[in-house]
N, C-alpha and C positions, 0 to 999 in steps of 0.2 A: 533217235539214238537209244532211248530206253527200250524200244521194241526190239532193236537189233541185239542189245545186250540180253534181253529176255530170251530171244530165239537161240542165242549162243549158249545161254545157261541150260535151255531145254535140250540142247544137243548133247551135252555131256552129263546132265543130271536127270536121271529117270524120274518121272512123276512130278517134276517141278513146273511143268507147263501151266497147269491150272492156277497155281499160286502166283506165278509171275504175271499171268494175264490179269488176275484180280488186282495185283499191285499197280499195274499200269493204268487200269481203269479208274482206281481210286485216286491216283495221282492226277489224272485228267480232271476229275470232278472237283478236286480240292484247290485248283488254281484260282487265284484271285484276279479278277479283271480290274486292274488299277484304273482303267479308263472310265470305269463307272463310278469312281469315288467322287462325291460332290465337292465342288470347289467354291470358295467364298471370294467373290470378287469385291475389291475395295476400290471405289472410284475416287482416287486421290484428287484428280483434276476437279471433280465436282465439288469436293469439300473446299478446296482452295478458292474456287469461284464463288462459293457461298460467303466465305470470309471477306473476300474482296468486295462483294456486293453490299454486305453489311457495313463495312468501313466507308464505302462510297455514300451510302444512305445517311450515315451519321454526319459525314462531312457536309452533305447538302443541307441537313437540318440545322447544323451550326451556322452555315453561311446564311440561311434564310433568317435565323434568329438575329444575327448581327445586322443584316440588311434592314430589319424592321426597327432598329434603334434609331431614333431621331436625335442627331447630335445637337441640334439647336435647342430642342426641348430639354435635353439632358443638361445643357449649360444653363438654361433658364431656371431649371429646378435647383441646381447647385447655387446659383446666385440668390435665389429666393430664400433658400435655407440659410445662407450666410447672413442675409439681412435679418432674418428672424433671430438667429443666435446673437447678433450684435444688439438687437433691440432688447433681448432678454438680459444681456450682460449690462447694458446701460440703463435699463428701466428701473424704476423704483427710486426710493430716497437713499442717497449715498450715506454710508456709515450707519445705516439703519437696517441693512439687509443681511447682517451676519458675515461681513467681509472677512473677518478674522478666520472663520472656519473655511470659507472658500479659498482664501489665500494659503492657509496651512495645507489644505488638500492638494493644491497645485505644487507647493514646495515639496511635500512628501512624495508626490508622484514623480517629480523630477529626480529626487534623491534615489528613489527606487530604480528608476531607469538608468541613471548615469552612474550611480555608485559613488561612495565617498570613502576613500581610504582612512581619513581621519576619524570619520564617524564609525567605520568598522572597528577601528582600534579601540575607540571609547566603549562601544557596546561589548566587545570581547573582554575588555578589562572589567566592565561593570558586572558582566555575567560570570566572570571567572574569579579572579582574586578577591574582588570586593564581596561577592556572594559567599565565597568560602570563609573569609574572615568574619563576615556577619554571622554565618552559621556557627562558627566556633565560639564567638562572643555570646550568642544566644544560648548555646549549650552550657557555657560556664555560668551564666546568670541563672539559668534554670536549675542547675545543680546546686548553686548557692541557695536559691529559694527552697529547694527540696530538703537540703541538709544531708550531709553524708551519712547520718545515722539511719536515714530512710533508703539509702541507695542500695539497689540490688539488680543484677542482670536477669534474674528469674522473674517470671510473671507473678509468682507468689510473693507478697510483701514480707519483710523481715518481721520477727515477732514483736519488736519494739516500734513498729511503724506507727506514725501519727499522720492524720489527714492534713495536708497542706492545701490551703485555698487562697493564699495571698501571693503577691508578686506576679510573676508571669502566669501563675496558676489561676489568676483571675480572668485571663484571656482565653487560655486553652487548658485542657486537662493533662496534656502530655507535652509540655514545651521542650523537654530534653530531646524527644524524638524529632520535634520541629527543627531544632538546631542541627541535629545530626543529618537530617535530610538536606537542609540548606547547604551545609558544608560539603556534603557529598556531591550535590548538584554543581556547586561552584568549582570543585576540584575537577569534575568531569568536563566542565566548560573550559577551564583554564588549560587543561591538557588536550582538549579536542578529541577525546577518546569516546567513540560510539559504545565501546564495551562498558566503560564506566557509567555512561548514561543508562544503559540497560541494567547494570547492577544497581544503580540508584533506584530505578523502578522496582527492581526486586526487593530492595531494602524497604521501600515504602509499603509494598504488599505485606512483607513480613511484619512490619510495625503494626499495620492495620489488624492482622490476625492476632498478634500478641496482645494488642490493646483489648480485644474482646475477652480473652482469657484473664488478663490482668484485672480488668474491671469487675469480673465475677468474683475474684478473690477479695478485691477492695470492698465490694458491697457486703460480702460475708463478714469482713473484719470491722467495717465502719458502717453503722446503721444510717448515718447522715450522708453517705456517699450518693444515694439515689437523689437526694435533694440537691447535692452539689452538681450532679449531672444536669439537673433542670436549670440551675443558675448559670452554669457554664456549658452550653450545648455543643461547643466545638472541641474536637479531640486534638487536632494538630494545627490546622490553619484557620485563623479567625475569619468569620463570615463565610467560610467555604465548607470546611470539614472538621 
């Protein structure tokens, strides 16, 4: 068809024959033989057959493993283990084997597994209101031992500050902070607020950093404070920190 059009064009346009012939030749050479394009064959059937074969092999392995188990031998081993446990439980001299600890272990394990609403209530009450009230009482006692003339929210002591080493200050160096943290922990537990627990941890970290600065000021003001730190090594929690 292109050649026919070219001949028609040559018939009415002088000198166009050579250009048309060249165009036709280039068109022929630029054709793409799609039949020569490589194809990628995917053997789906072969893939499925491989999966089926693997599954069959695993099933055969499992069947062989189960067939090798001797039921009678398994029952004998279980019976023997039961006898050994019974002998271990009954052996030894009664009331001289630490039965209290073993019994307490069993009771606590059963309580953990079954759960006890009454015990849950008691623990929640002890960790909540009781802890909060204890923290408030501890703070009041610590403030009383410190004396309001020494009270300041700043790390730097007041000009008239005197070194207090009696009362609760014989146990820890910063009992006011101890009471505040205990009250905060109790309030967080009583309200069941994860946010308040997190804030209590933040308050504890703040107190720890504040104590470092505060004690630097106290050592500058009171030469005996270094000796006091040796006599009372705990900052907030006795025997711990």
